[in-house]
C-alpha beads as a LAMMPS data file, in Angstrom:
LAMMPS data file: protein, C-alpha beads

139 atoms
138 bonds

1 atom types
1 bond types

-500.0 500.0 xlo xhi
-500.0 500.0 ylo yhi
-500.0 500.0 zlo zhi

Masses

1 110.0

Atoms # bond

1 1 1 375.190 314.656 -304.067
2 1 1 376.475 312.309 -306.755
3 1 1 377.779 313.436 -310.107
4 1 1 377.989 311.467 -313.329
5 1 1 380.229 312.298 -316.290
6 1 1 380.486 311.060 -319.834
7 1 1 382.683 312.101 -322.741
8 1 1 381.920 311.776 -326.433
9 1 1 384.231 312.042 -329.406
10 1 1 383.221 312.412 -333.027
11 1 1 384.360 309.531 -335.277
12 1 1 383.212 310.952 -338.594
13 1 1 379.860 310.979 -340.361
14 1 1 377.078 310.426 -337.800
15 1 1 379.194 308.315 -335.443
16 1 1 380.770 308.845 -332.065
17 1 1 382.489 307.077 -329.190
18 1 1 381.244 307.307 -325.599
19 1 1 383.369 307.019 -322.466
20 1 1 381.507 306.811 -319.170
21 1 1 382.897 307.928 -315.842
22 1 1 382.575 304.362 -314.510
23 1 1 384.826 302.995 -317.272
24 1 1 382.271 301.694 -319.773
25 1 1 382.936 302.603 -323.408
26 1 1 381.017 302.109 -326.636
27 1 1 380.528 303.431 -330.111
28 1 1 377.230 305.109 -330.906
29 1 1 375.455 306.567 -333.871
30 1 1 372.290 308.224 -334.979
31 1 1 369.568 305.709 -335.866
32 1 1 369.819 304.328 -339.416
33 1 1 366.658 306.287 -340.341
34 1 1 368.570 309.472 -339.459
35 1 1 371.685 308.638 -341.519
36 1 1 373.325 306.627 -338.742
37 1 1 374.766 303.141 -338.554
38 1 1 373.066 299.897 -337.592
39 1 1 374.486 297.651 -334.885
40 1 1 375.573 300.311 -332.380
41 1 1 373.924 302.187 -329.540
42 1 1 371.807 305.217 -330.416
43 1 1 370.796 308.024 -328.040
44 1 1 367.218 306.780 -328.354
45 1 1 368.265 303.228 -327.407
46 1 1 370.284 304.634 -324.502
47 1 1 367.310 306.641 -323.200
48 1 1 364.918 303.676 -323.216
49 1 1 367.678 301.422 -321.840
50 1 1 368.380 303.845 -318.990
51 1 1 364.731 303.701 -317.900
52 1 1 364.723 299.886 -318.150
53 1 1 368.065 299.383 -316.351
54 1 1 367.263 301.783 -313.526
55 1 1 363.836 300.238 -312.918
56 1 1 365.440 296.771 -312.959
57 1 1 368.072 297.674 -310.365
58 1 1 365.679 299.534 -308.081
59 1 1 363.147 296.681 -308.327
60 1 1 365.878 294.203 -307.243
61 1 1 366.773 296.490 -304.321
62 1 1 363.080 296.821 -303.373
63 1 1 362.423 293.079 -303.663
64 1 1 365.339 292.394 -301.288
65 1 1 363.980 294.838 -298.721
66 1 1 360.464 293.398 -298.994
67 1 1 361.912 289.873 -298.574
68 1 1 360.528 288.740 -301.934
69 1 1 362.072 285.485 -303.111
70 1 1 362.784 286.348 -306.739
71 1 1 363.119 283.416 -309.163
72 1 1 363.435 285.382 -312.397
73 1 1 363.097 288.885 -313.785
74 1 1 363.199 290.172 -317.330
75 1 1 361.704 293.304 -318.792
76 1 1 360.937 294.537 -322.283
77 1 1 360.927 298.329 -322.654
78 1 1 359.509 300.305 -325.547
79 1 1 359.786 304.027 -326.116
80 1 1 356.972 305.562 -328.137
81 1 1 357.818 308.827 -329.885
82 1 1 355.535 311.605 -330.992
83 1 1 356.321 313.930 -333.888
84 1 1 355.732 317.582 -333.125
85 1 1 354.607 320.298 -335.518
86 1 1 358.099 321.753 -335.828
87 1 1 359.403 318.389 -337.175
88 1 1 361.067 317.440 -333.869
89 1 1 360.135 314.408 -331.762
90 1 1 359.745 313.590 -328.097
91 1 1 359.372 310.351 -326.195
92 1 1 355.668 310.495 -325.387
93 1 1 355.642 307.308 -323.315
94 1 1 357.841 304.487 -322.099
95 1 1 356.206 301.087 -321.652
96 1 1 357.865 298.613 -319.282
97 1 1 356.699 294.985 -319.370
98 1 1 358.460 293.196 -316.534
99 1 1 358.012 289.420 -316.289
100 1 1 358.548 288.532 -312.662
101 1 1 358.506 285.076 -311.119
102 1 1 358.612 284.764 -307.344
103 1 1 358.355 282.045 -304.714
104 1 1 356.548 282.409 -301.371
105 1 1 355.307 285.927 -302.115
106 1 1 351.890 287.191 -303.114
107 1 1 351.072 289.143 -306.239
108 1 1 350.099 292.118 -304.070
109 1 1 353.568 292.111 -302.432
110 1 1 355.212 292.120 -305.866
111 1 1 352.955 294.965 -307.032
112 1 1 353.935 296.929 -303.934
113 1 1 357.606 296.390 -304.814
114 1 1 356.926 297.524 -308.404
115 1 1 355.270 300.708 -307.109
116 1 1 358.243 301.399 -304.829
117 1 1 360.708 300.752 -307.647
118 1 1 358.893 303.299 -309.788
119 1 1 358.910 305.834 -306.944
120 1 1 362.624 305.428 -306.142
121 1 1 363.972 305.171 -309.702
122 1 1 366.172 308.210 -310.352
123 1 1 365.751 307.914 -314.114
124 1 1 361.969 307.410 -314.063
125 1 1 361.514 310.346 -311.710
126 1 1 363.689 312.495 -314.019
127 1 1 361.791 312.015 -317.279
128 1 1 358.700 313.803 -318.523
129 1 1 357.482 310.886 -320.658
130 1 1 354.461 308.970 -319.403
131 1 1 355.487 305.666 -317.826
132 1 1 353.233 302.665 -318.384
133 1 1 353.904 299.520 -316.355
134 1 1 352.433 296.236 -317.610
135 1 1 353.784 293.576 -315.255
136 1 1 353.277 289.854 -315.691
137 1 1 353.656 288.245 -312.269
138 1 1 353.965 284.518 -311.646
139 1 1 353.838 283.286 -308.046

Bonds

1 1 1 2
2 1 2 3
3 1 3 4
4 1 4 5
5 1 5 6
6 1 6 7
7 1 7 8
8 1 8 9
9 1 9 10
10 1 10 11
11 1 11 12
12 1 12 13
13 1 13 14
14 1 14 15
15 1 15 16
16 1 16 17
17 1 17 18
18 1 18 19
19 1 19 20
20 1 20 21
21 1 21 22
22 1 22 23
23 1 23 24
24 1 24 25
25 1 25 26
26 1 26 27
27 1 27 28
28 1 28 29
29 1 29 30
30 1 30 31
31 1 31 32
32 1 32 33
33 1 33 34
34 1 34 35
35 1 35 36
36 1 36 37
37 1 37 38
38 1 38 39
39 1 39 40
40 1 40 41
41 1 41 42
42 1 42 43
43 1 43 44
44 1 44 45
45 1 45 46
46 1 46 47
47 1 47 48
48 1 48 49
49 1 49 50
50 1 50 51
51 1 51 52
52 1 52 53
53 1 53 54
54 1 54 55
55 1 55 56
56 1 56 57
57 1 57 58
58 1 58 59
59 1 59 60
60 1 60 61
61 1 61 62
62 1 62 63
63 1 63 64
64 1 64 65
65 1 65 66
66 1 66 67
67 1 67 68
68 1 68 69
69 1 69 70
70 1 70 71
71 1 71 72
72 1 72 73
73 1 73 74
74 1 74 75
75 1 75 76
76 1 76 77
77 1 77 78
78 1 78 79
79 1 79 80
80 1 80 81
81 1 81 82
82 1 82 83
83 1 83 84
84 1 84 85
85 1 85 86
86 1 86 87
87 1 87 88
88 1 88 89
89 1 89 90
90 1 90 91
91 1 91 92
92 1 92 93
93 1 93 94
94 1 94 95
95 1 95 96
96 1 96 97
97 1 97 98
98 1 98 99
99 1 99 100
100 1 100 101
101 1 101 102
102 1 102 103
103 1 103 104
104 1 104 105
105 1 105 106
106 1 106 107
107 1 107 108
108 1 108 109
109 1 109 110
110 1 110 111
111 1 111 112
112 1 112 113
113 1 113 114
114 1 114 115
115 1 115 116
116 1 116 117
117 1 117 118
118 1 118 119
119 1 119 120
120 1 120 121
121 1 121 122
122 1 122 123
123 1 123 124
124 1 124 125
125 1 125 126
126 1 126 127
127 1 127 128
128 1 128 129
129 1 129 130
130 1 130 131
131 1 131 132
132 1 132 133
133 1 133 134
134 1 134 135
135 1 135 136
136 1 136 137
137 1 137 138
138 1 138 139
């Protein structure tokens, strides 16, 4: 069983500094709309980024195992929030739009790899938001 640790430290106002167990560090803030600062990571950005990064890495792993000759991969991710009656919000859905270019592989093979990446993504399997995948595949 793996464990992951992070540490945060308040830097005044609505700002903080994050240290990750793997050595990465960064400043973060609330979003500007919630009295935060522009130009730094927000928890909302981090959440959507975590889904996008995990899917990306698991897709690469899956493509290697399926012997897919990957030419390029990029993916836009968008988190859609929903306001609740008590004035809180949740991420209702995460939309991933991977653009995948392959050589010597069929579209059906790439779709199979996408399905496997979704299934084996720790982050995707850990969220309650709806995941919508809108791949654009070029063979």
